N, C-alpha and C positions, 0 to 999 in steps of 0.2 A: 521757352526762354532759357538761355544758358545760366547755370548756377554761378554764384559768386566765386567759387573755387576754380572755375574753368578759365583757361587762357582766353583773353579777349582779342578779337581781330580788330586792327586799327580802323578799317573802313566801316566797322559796325558801330563806332562811337555814337553817331547821332541816333541810331536805333536803340542802343542800350540806354541812352539818356532819356529818350521818350518812354521806354518801357519802365524805367524807374519812376518817372512822373506818373504813369498810369497806375503802377502798383501802389504808390502813395495815395492816389485819388481813390482807388478801390478800397483801401484800408479805411480812409476817412468815411467813405460811403457806408461801410459796414458798421462803423462806430455810431454814425448819426442816424442810422436807419430806424432805430427804435425811439429816437429822441424827437423826431419831427419830420418835416417835409424835406425830401432829398431829391426832388424833381430836377432842380438846377444842377446838382452834382451828377445825377444820372445822365443828363443831356451832355455834360462836359465829357463824361467817360465815353459815351457813344461817339462823340466827335473826335476825341483823341484816338480811339481805336481805329476809326476810318483813316485818320492822318498817319497812324503807325503802319497800317497795311499799305498805304500809298508809298510811304517812305521805304519800306522793305522792298516793294516791287520796283521802285526806281533804282535803288542801290544795287540789288541783285540782278537787274537786267543789264547793268553796265560793268560787271566785273571783268577785269582783265585776266589773262591766263594765270599769272602768278597768284592773284587773289583766289581764283578757282582752286589752285593747288592748296592754298591755305585752308579753304573750306573743306576740301577733301580730307585733310589731316586733322580737322577739329576734334579735340579730345571728347567732346560731348556727342559726336556723331555716332549713330548706331552701328555696331559691329556685327559680325556674322552670327554670334550666339544670340544677340538681341533679336535679329531678324528670324532666327529659327523659332524662338519662343512666340513671335508675333504672327508668323506666316504658316508654320507647319503644325501638324498634329501627329500624335502617336509615334514619336521618333525614338529610335534606338541608336545610341552612339556605338561606332565601331572603332577599334584601335589596332595599331601595329601594322607592319609591312612585311611580315613573315621572314625578316632578315635581321635587322639590327635593333629597332626600337620603335617607340611611338612619338612622332614629332607633334608637339602641341600647337605648332603654327598652322597645321592643317587639321580641320575638323571634318570627319566623315560620319554620316548617319543614314540609316534607313528611315523614311518618313512618309507621311501622307500629306498631299496637297489637294484638298477637296476630294474628288473621286480618283485621283491619281496616286498610285504607289510609286515611289521614286527613291533614287539614291542621291544624297546631298553631299557636296564637297565644297569647302570654303576655307579661306585664310582667316586666322584669328590673331589680332594684335595684342589683346589684353587691355584692361582698364586701369590697373594700378601698377606700381613698379614691379611687384612680385609676379603678377600675371604677365606683364610685358617681357620680363626676363625669361620666364618659363616658355613663352611663345616666341622668343627671339625677335620681339617687336614686329611679328608678322612675316619674318624672313625665314622661309622653310629650308631645312637641310635636305640632302638627297633622299633620306628615308621618308620625308614628308611627301615627296613626289612619287616615290615608290608606293607608299601607302595609298595615295589617291588613285594610282593606276590599278592596284590590286582591287580596290573597291569598284572602280569603273568596269573592270572585267567581270566582277561578280554581278553587277547590275545587268550587263549584257547577257550573261548566262541565264538570268531569270526574266529577261525581257523588260527591264525597268528603265524608264527614262532617267537621265542624269541632269542635275542642276548644279551649277558651279558659281560660287560667289568669289569675286576677285577683290582683294584689298591688301596689297603689299607694296612696299617701296622697291622690292627686288628679292631675289633668292639670297640666302645667307652668304655673305662674302668672305667668311673666314677660311683659314687653311684646312680645318677639319673637313669642311664641306668639299673643298677641292680634292682632298685626299680620297674622299669616298665617291668621287665621280660626279660632281654637281652638273657640269655641262652635258655630259653624256646622258645622265638620267633625264634632264629636261628635254634634250633632243629626242630621247626615246619616247617620252610622253607625247611630244608633238606628233611623231609618227603614229603611235598607237591610237591617240585620240582621233586622228584623221580617219581611222578604220574601225573604230568601235561601233558595232552594229546595234546601237540604241540611240534614240534622240538625245542630243546634248544642248542645253540652254545655259548660256553664260551671262552673268551680270557683273559689271564693275560697280561696286558699292562705295569705293573710296579711292585709294591709290591703285593704279595699275602699272607697276613699274617693271620694265625689262623682262628677262626670261622668267623671273619669278612669277609674273602674271601669266605669261604664255604657257607655263607648265601645266596649268589647269584651265586654259582659255581657248581651246580649239573646240568649236561647236557648230551646230546648225543655226542657232540664233545667238547673236551677241548684242547686248544692250548696255548702256551706261546710265547711271543716275546723272541728273542734270549737272551737278557741280562736282564732277570727278575728272580724272585724267587717265589716259592710257598711252604709254610711250615706250620706246625702246630703251630709254634711260631716264633717270630722275633729272629734274632741272639742275640740281646741285652738281650731279655727276657730269652732265653735259658742260656746265659752266667751268668746272675744274679742268676739263680736257681742252675745250676750245679757247677759253679766256683766262685760264690758269688761276681761277679763283672762284669759290662758291658764292661770293658776293654778287656775281653776275647772274645768279639764278633767275631773276625776273626776265632778263633779256633772253636767256635760254628757253624759258617757258613759252615766251611769245614765238620764238623761232621754231620750236618743235611741233607746233600745230597739233596739240595733243588733247584738246578739250572735246567734250561730247559734240559740240556744234561742228567743230572742224572735222572730226572723224565721221560724222554722219554725212557731211558734204563730200568727203572723199570716198564714201562707200565702204569704209572699214567696218562700221557697226550698222546694225539694222534698225535700231530705235533708241531714242533718248527718253528715259523715264522721268517725268517731271517730279521735282521735289516740293515739299511744303514751302509756303511763302517764308523766305528767310533761311532756307536750308534744312536738310534732314535733321540736324541737331536740335531744331526747335520743335519738331513734332515727329517722334519715332513712329507712332501708330499710322499717321497718314503716309509717311514714306514707305512703311511696310505694306500698306494697302495698295499703293501704286505698283510696287514690285509684284505683289501677289496677282494683281490684275494682268500684268504683262506675262507672268509665268503661265497662268492658266490659259490665256489666249494662245501663247506659243506652243504649249504642249498639245492643245486641241488641234492645232494646225499640223503638227508633226506625227502624232501618234498613229495615224492610219496610213501613213506612207509606207509602201513596200521598202524593205531594207535596201535593196539594190538602188532604188531611186533616191532614198535618203542619203546614201553614201556618195552617189554620183553628184547630187546637188551640193553636198558638203565639199567635195573635191572642186567643183566648178566655182563655188563661193570663194575659196582661197586662191585659186588659180587666177582669178580676174582682179585681185587686189594689186594696186600699183600701176604705173604707167611706164612703158618702155618702148624702145624702137629697135628693130632688128638690124637696120642699116642706116648709114648717113645719106643725106641727099647729095646730089652732085655739087651743089654750091658749098656744102660743108666740107666735102672731100677736097675741093679746090681751094679751101681757105678763104672763100669770099664772105662767109658769114660764120658767126660763132655757133658751135654745136648746141643743140637744145638740151 
């Protein structure tokens, strides 16, 4: 349950009201437990818990794309460092990019995942204002993407699989990042990751915005948590360009087709990882357990593939994304029908 200090989502109002009633009832049960019979209260609590679960299931099964974006940004949602603590063992953090500095928006670590030794890379947004400022709110500079690529090449050198967690509204948009070659660095990462001779598994755990997400998002398996988005641009950015105002973000979110259900249908991602009832912000441990199960299964599928076959499959995976036509039909050329 979200804490009182966290922002509340408007569509969660009925859930929060019922959770407050349940909390009061459980407090009353605890007080009366030693004083006498609490059978009636216990039955009311059980009934209210069933009603609460049904209400969460109903509301979260009908979220529109903009509401999904809001859930993906929830302040109580587990971030990369939370998942590191809950999923991995014996981790050692690595820093720097051998050029300029250490971007805190990108976390890189050597770690163990059950029997697998692996390299971990992920975006980090930060929990409070100081952390968010230090992490640029999850928006990495060029040195962050260089740092990620250096660590991926290190993993390939020692035959380690790579796991990438994506959670960013986009790459850092400031002039300093542009001066240091932001676009070229991300493009270089895309090319390099397509050819890294190690298994790569990517998971969108929150926001997956623009080139900032793609910069560590090329892999052999790509999954999304249920209430996340993955898009060429944020809804606000799209609305500002097409409708000249960020207030049209809900319309843009619906038009972009960027939710996990949409992208699974289009063949962009390989799997949707279910979230706990009511979203990952309500149960960090269950969300982490679901991700861990996916990662172990994916690594076991990939680890024994010959490198040549692994790279060929990765190439084919991205070549078949999208729908295109090489030439127009006779009717289209003659102006008899509109081009598809």
